[in-house]
C-alpha positions as CSV (number, residue, x, y, z in Angstrom):
1,M,17.2,11.7,16.7
2,M,19.1,9.3,14.4
3,L,15.9,7.2,14.1
4,K,13.9,10.2,12.9
5,K,16.5,11.0,10.3
6,L,16.4,7.4,9.0
7,V,12.6,7.4,8.9
8,V,12.7,10.7,6.9
9,L,15.5,9.5,4.6
10,N,13.8,6.2,3.9
11,T,10.4,7.8,3.4
12,L,12.0,10.2,0.9
13,L,13.6,7.2,-0.9
14,A,10.2,5.5,-1.0
15,I,8.6,8.6,-2.5
16,V,11.3,8.7,-5.2
17,M,10.8,5.0,-5.9
18,I,7.0,5.3,-6.1
19,L,7.1,8.4,-8.2
20,S,9.6,6.9,-10.7
21,I,7.5,3.8,-11.1
22,G,4.3,5.8,-11.1
23,S,5.5,7.9,-14.0
24,V,5.4,4.6,-16.0
25,L,1.7,4.3,-15.1
26,A,1.0,7.9,-16.1
27,Q,2.4,7.3,-19.6
28,R,0.1,4.4,-20.3
29,E,-3.3,4.7,-21.9
30,T,-5.7,3.5,-19.3
31,S,-7.5,1.3,-21.7
32,T,-4.5,-1.0,-22.1
33,G,-5.3,-3.6,-19.5
34,V,-2.1,-5.6,-20.0
35,A,0.1,-2.6,-19.5
36,I,-1.9,-1.5,-16.4
37,D,-1.7,-5.0,-14.9
38,R,2.1,-5.2,-15.5
39,D,2.8,-1.7,-14.1
40,I,0.7,-2.3,-11.0
41,A,2.4,-5.6,-10.4
42,L,5.8,-4.0,-10.6
43,L,4.8,-1.1,-8.4
44,R,3.4,-3.5,-5.7
45,R,6.4,-5.8,-5.8
46,D,8.9,-3.1,-5.5
47,L,7.0,-1.3,-2.8
48,R,6.7,-4.5,-0.7
49,T,10.5,-5.0,-1.0
50,E,11.3,-1.5,-0.1
51,K,8.8,-1.4,2.7
52,K,10.3,-4.3,4.5
53,K,13.8,-2.7,4.2
54,I,12.4,0.6,5.6
55,I,10.8,-1.1,8.5
56,A,13.9,-3.2,9.3
57,M,16.1,-0.1,9.2
58,N,13.8,2.0,11.4
59,I,12.4,-0.4,14.1
60,P,15.2,-1.4,16.5
61,L,14.3,-5.1,17.2
62,T,16.2,-7.4,19.4
63,E,17.0,-10.8,18.0
64,T,14.2,-12.4,20.0
65,E,11.7,-9.7,18.9
66,A,12.8,-9.9,15.3
67,T,12.2,-13.6,15.2
68,K,8.6,-13.2,16.3
69,F,7.9,-9.9,14.6
70,W,8.8,-11.0,11.0
71,V,6.5,-14.0,11.3
72,I,3.5,-11.7,12.2
73,Y,4.6,-9.1,9.7
74,D,4.6,-11.7,6.9
75,Q,1.1,-12.8,7.9
76,Y,0.0,-9.2,8.1
77,T,1.4,-8.4,4.6
78,E,-0.3,-11.5,3.2
79,E,-3.7,-10.3,4.5
80,M,-3.0,-6.7,3.4
81,T,-2.1,-7.9,-0.1
82,K,-5.5,-9.6,-0.4
83,T,-7.3,-6.3,0.4
84,N,-5.0,-4.5,-2.0
85,D,-5.9,-7.0,-4.6
86,E,-9.5,-5.9,-4.3
87,F,-8.5,-2.3,-4.5
88,F,-6.3,-2.7,-7.6
89,G,-9.1,-4.9,-9.1
90,I,-11.3,-1.8,-8.9
91,I,-8.7,0.3,-10.5
92,K,-8.3,-2.1,-13.3
93,D,-12.1,-2.3,-13.8
94,Y,-12.2,1.5,-13.9
95,A,-9.3,1.7,-16.4
96,A,-11.1,-0.8,-18.6
97,N,-14.4,1.0,-18.5
98,Q,-13.3,4.6,-18.0
99,K,-14.5,5.9,-21.3
100,T,-17.8,4.2,-21.2
101,L,-18.6,4.2,-17.5
102,T,-22.3,4.4,-16.6
103,D,-23.7,6.0,-13.5
104,E,-24.5,2.5,-12.1
105,Q,-20.9,1.3,-12.7
106,A,-19.5,4.5,-11.1
107,S,-21.7,4.0,-8.0
108,S,-20.7,0.3,-7.8
109,M,-17.0,1.2,-8.0
110,V,-17.3,3.8,-5.2
111,K,-19.1,1.3,-3.0
112,R,-16.5,-1.4,-3.8
113,W,-13.7,1.1,-3.1
114,A,-15.2,2.0,0.3
115,D,-15.6,-1.7,1.2
116,A,-11.9,-2.3,0.3
117,Q,-10.9,0.6,2.5
118,V,-12.9,-0.8,5.4
119,K,-11.4,-4.3,5.0
120,H,-7.9,-2.7,4.9
121,L,-8.6,-1.0,8.2
122,Q,-10.1,-4.1,9.7
123,V,-6.9,-6.0,9.0
124,R,-4.8,-3.3,10.6
125,V,-7.0,-3.3,13.7
126,K,-6.8,-7.1,13.9
127,Y,-3.0,-7.1,13.9
128,I,-2.5,-4.4,16.5
129,P,-2.8,-6.8,19.4
130,L,-0.8,-9.5,17.5
131,F,2.2,-7.2,17.1
132,E,1.9,-5.9,20.7
133,K,2.3,-9.6,21.8
134,V,5.7,-9.8,20.2
135,I,7.1,-6.3,20.6
136,P,6.7,-3.5,23.1
137,G,3.9,-1.0,22.6
138,K,6.1,1.8,21.4
139,K,7.7,-0.4,18.8
140,A,4.3,-1.6,17.6
141,A,3.1,2.0,17.4
142,L,6.2,3.0,15.4
143,F,5.6,0.1,13.0
144,F,2.0,1.2,12.4
145,Q,3.1,4.8,11.9
146,I,5.7,3.8,9.3
147,D,3.3,1.3,7.7
148,R,0.5,3.9,7.4
149,R,2.8,6.6,6.0
150,L,4.1,4.2,3.4
151,Q,0.5,3.2,2.5
152,A,-0.4,6.9,2.3
153,L,2.4,7.5,-0.1
154,L,1.1,4.7,-2.3
155,D,-2.4,6.0,-2.0
156,I,-1.3,9.5,-3.2
157,Q,0.7,8.0,-6.1
158,V,-2.2,5.8,-7.3
159,A,-4.7,8.6,-6.9
160,S,-2.5,11.0,-8.9
161,E,-2.4,8.4,-11.8
162,I,-6.1,7.7,-12.0
163,P,-8.1,10.2,-14.2
164,L,-11.2,11.6,-12.6
165,V,-14.6,10.3,-13.7
166,L,-15.7,11.9,-16.9
167,Q,-19.0,13.6,-17.1
């Protein structure tokens, strides 16, 4: 029961953090690439820091498990960062071209976005057995639940900040 309360509390804290940083994004004109780059970098850095804290607080790891888990986690985070780099590159591209976007550019961005989502899922699938080698299945499942929920919060925040394609 206490674990559930911590997960809920920490998730709410993450939401507040994301929304407060996200409001900075909302206030920027999408054509200012420097501001977009800076805001996205801050959002991602802060989220990575908070995410690690949330995971540490909510997954009860023994000392032996923790030693092995955090090594795999850092590798996982590095690979996820690369897929997120692609995703945020698409967002930056869209922001830079939003007002003059052609049908071809829009189609290309949708395909690139879908490819980035597939790569993101492939990394997650790749790491399931790696985490299960160092922690029990329930703890691995808990990690992936927390990880996915935090990613969903980020997805919602980013989506809410990006204007829809103009007709």
